[in-house]
C-alpha positions as CSV (number, residue, x, y, z in Angstrom):
1,M,13.4,4.8,13.4
2,N,16.8,4.1,12.8
3,R,19.0,6.2,11.3
4,Y,21.1,4.4,9.8
5,W,18.2,3.1,7.8
6,L,20.3,3.8,4.0
7,E,22.9,1.7,5.3
8,E,20.7,-1.6,5.9
9,L,19.1,-1.2,2.7
10,I,22.5,-1.0,1.4
11,K,23.8,-3.8,3.6
12,V,20.9,-6.1,2.2
13,Q,21.6,-5.2,-1.0
14,D,24.8,-6.1,-1.6
15,Q,24.1,-9.1,0.5
16,T,21.1,-10.7,-1.7
17,G,21.8,-9.0,-5.1
18,A,18.5,-7.7,-5.1
19,Y,17.4,-4.9,-7.5
20,V,14.9,-3.3,-5.0
21,V,15.1,-3.3,-1.4
22,G,12.0,-2.4,0.7
23,G,11.7,-1.6,4.8
24,D,8.5,-0.8,7.1
25,V,6.6,2.3,7.5
26,L,5.4,3.4,11.1
27,T,2.8,5.3,11.6
28,E,2.7,7.8,14.5
29,P,-0.2,10.6,14.8
30,V,0.5,14.4,15.5
31,D,-2.4,14.3,17.9
32,D,-1.1,12.0,20.9
33,T,-4.7,11.3,21.7
34,Q,-5.5,9.6,18.5
35,Q,-3.1,6.6,19.1
36,Y,-6.0,4.5,17.9
37,L,-4.8,6.1,14.1
38,K,-2.1,3.1,14.7
39,K,-4.1,0.4,14.6
40,A,-6.7,1.9,11.8
41,L,-3.9,2.3,9.3
42,Y,-3.0,-2.0,10.1
43,K,0.7,-1.1,9.3
44,K,2.1,-4.5,9.6
45,S,6.0,-6.1,8.4
46,M,6.3,-6.6,5.1
47,A,7.8,-9.5,5.7
48,A,9.5,-11.5,8.5
49,R,13.5,-11.5,8.0
50,D,16.2,-10.1,5.7
51,G,16.2,-11.0,1.9
52,E,12.7,-12.3,2.5
53,S,11.0,-11.7,-1.1
54,L,8.4,-8.8,-1.4
55,R,5.6,-9.4,-3.5
56,Y,5.3,-5.6,-4.2
57,F,6.8,-2.8,-3.2
58,Y,6.1,1.3,-2.4
59,T,8.0,3.9,-3.0
60,N,7.6,5.5,0.5
61,N,10.9,3.7,2.2
62,T,12.4,1.5,-0.5
63,L,16.2,1.3,-2.5
64,I,16.2,0.4,-6.1
65,V,18.8,-0.4,-8.0
66,K,19.7,2.3,-11.1
67,E,18.8,-0.6,-13.9
68,V,15.7,-0.9,-12.7
69,I,14.6,2.8,-13.8
70,E,16.5,1.8,-16.8
71,K,14.9,-0.8,-18.0
72,V,11.1,0.0,-16.5
73,G,10.9,3.5,-17.2
74,F,9.5,6.2,-15.3
75,F,6.5,6.7,-13.4
76,D,3.2,6.6,-15.7
77,L,1.6,9.8,-15.5
78,A,-1.8,8.5,-15.4
79,F,-1.4,7.9,-11.8
80,N,-0.5,11.4,-11.2
81,L,-4.1,12.4,-10.1
82,S,-5.1,8.9,-8.0
83,G,-1.8,7.7,-7.0
84,S,-1.0,4.0,-7.3
85,E,1.9,4.9,-9.8
86,D,4.5,3.1,-7.5
87,L,2.7,-0.3,-7.5
88,D,2.3,0.3,-11.3
89,F,6.1,0.9,-11.4
90,A,6.2,-2.5,-9.0
91,I,4.3,-4.3,-11.6
92,R,6.2,-3.9,-14.2
93,A,9.8,-4.3,-12.5
94,K,8.4,-7.6,-11.1
95,Q,7.3,-8.4,-15.1
96,L,10.4,-7.8,-16.2
97,G,12.1,-10.5,-13.8
98,F,13.3,-7.7,-10.6
99,Q,13.5,-9.8,-7.9
100,A,12.5,-7.0,-4.4
101,V,13.1,-8.5,-0.8
102,Y,13.3,-6.9,2.8
103,S,15.2,-5.1,5.4
104,Q,13.7,-5.7,8.8
105,K,16.0,-3.5,10.3
106,A,15.2,-0.1,7.5
107,K,12.4,1.4,9.8
108,V,10.9,4.8,8.9
109,M,8.2,6.7,10.2
110,E,5.5,9.1,9.0
111,F,3.3,11.0,11.1
112,H,-0.2,11.1,10.2
113,P,-2.3,14.7,10.7
114,K,-5.3,15.1,13.0
115,E,-7.6,16.2,9.7
116,K,-7.1,12.7,8.2
117,S,-8.5,10.7,10.7
118,T,-12.4,10.6,10.0
119,T,-14.3,7.9,8.7
120,R,-15.2,9.7,5.2
121,W,-11.1,9.7,5.2
122,F,-10.4,6.3,5.7
123,L,-13.6,5.3,3.3
124,L,-12.3,7.4,0.4
125,R,-8.5,6.3,1.1
126,G,-9.8,2.8,1.0
127,I,-11.3,3.5,-2.7
128,R,-7.9,5.0,-3.8
129,I,-6.1,2.3,-3.0
130,G,-8.7,-0.6,-4.5
131,E,-9.2,1.7,-7.4
132,G,-5.8,1.7,-8.0
133,F,-5.4,-2.0,-7.5
134,T,-7.4,-3.0,-10.4
135,L,-6.1,-0.5,-12.9
136,A,-2.5,-1.2,-11.8
137,N,-3.3,-4.7,-12.7
138,I,-5.6,-4.3,-15.8
139,K,-3.0,-2.1,-17.3
140,S,-0.6,-5.0,-16.6
141,Y,-2.4,-8.3,-17.3
142,G,-5.3,-7.3,-19.2
143,V,-9.1,-7.2,-17.9
144,A,-10.2,-10.3,-18.1
145,M,-7.8,-11.7,-15.5
146,S,-7.4,-8.6,-13.1
147,A,-11.3,-8.6,-13.3
148,G,-11.6,-12.1,-11.8
149,Y,-9.0,-11.5,-9.1
150,S,-10.3,-7.7,-7.9
151,I,-14.1,-9.3,-7.6
152,L,-12.3,-12.3,-5.1
153,L,-10.4,-10.3,-3.3
154,S,-13.3,-7.6,-2.7
155,G,-15.6,-10.6,-1.7
156,Y,-12.7,-11.7,0.9
157,R,-12.5,-7.6,2.3
158,I,-16.3,-7.4,2.4
159,M,-16.2,-10.1,5.1
160,V,-13.2,-8.8,6.7
161,S,-14.6,-5.5,7.3
162,L,-17.4,-6.8,8.4
163,Y,-16.0,-9.0,11.1
164,L,-14.3,-5.8,11.9
165,H,-17.6,-3.7,12.1
166,I,-18.5,-6.0,14.7
167,V,-15.5,-6.2,17.0
168,A,-15.6,-2.5,16.8
169,L,-19.0,-1.9,18.1
170,L,-18.5,-4.7,20.9
171,K,-15.2,-3.8,22.0
172,Q,-16.1,0.0,21.2
173,D,-12.6,0.8,19.3
174,R,-12.6,3.3,16.9
175,G,-9.4,2.1,15.8
176,C,-10.8,-0.7,14.7
177,F,-13.6,0.6,13.0
178,L,-11.6,2.9,11.2
179,N,-9.8,-0.3,10.0
180,A,-13.1,-1.7,8.9
181,A,-13.8,1.4,7.0
182,L,-10.7,1.8,5.0
183,R,-10.7,-2.3,4.3
184,F,-14.6,-1.9,3.1
185,G,-13.2,1.0,0.5
186,T,-10.6,-0.8,-1.0
187,A,-12.7,-3.9,-1.4
188,I,-15.6,-1.0,-2.9
189,G,-12.7,0.5,-5.0
190,A,-11.2,-2.4,-6.5
191,L,-14.8,-3.2,-8.1
192,S,-15.9,0.5,-9.4
193,A,-12.5,0.6,-11.2
194,L,-13.5,-2.2,-13.1
195,C,-16.6,0.5,-14.0
196,G,-14.2,2.9,-15.1
197,H,-14.4,4.9,-12.1
198,K,-11.2,7.1,-10.9
199,Y,-11.1,8.5,-7.7
200,K,-8.6,11.7,-8.4
201,E,-7.2,11.8,-4.5
202,Y,-4.7,14.5,-5.5
203,K,-6.6,16.3,-7.9
204,N,-6.4,19.6,-6.0
205,H,-2.8,19.3,-3.8
């Protein structure tokens, strides 16, 4: 999206002194007839302006100062088949006081393959995301605190999913329907992780 994206990340880091700088990842379907996937993945901006604080960060478009890795350590291999190792890393970095901020111009593009456009894929991806969120929080904050938060968040996501399902039916909007499936999956995943389930999305990769 911006061939100077790396310079933009460095510029914001230099201006703010932040230890982590993240930018947006925008999705482009490989198949031009599947533009609805942009809505399905609901990729919105992480923040509004340069230097704005980020609650979490992910490794798909992120600059991390070396000191963070030296203090936090590497990815936890317990997440290597399920994903969310970057979320776990971000939580640990946050606990050690490392600030993450946003770079508005540092945008990158990812291409979404045609085979990952089914309702089943979106539902399972949502389950994986929800489980990863809960498991990463349990590891850092304990079961009691994480369970309460996951239950509340799941309730909210289920209500949003039901609303989006209604909108999708009324408007015959496939992108909105897949968005609803993804959100419903995250709600189910956040709860299933509390029961010990772990969906290994990358087992066969």
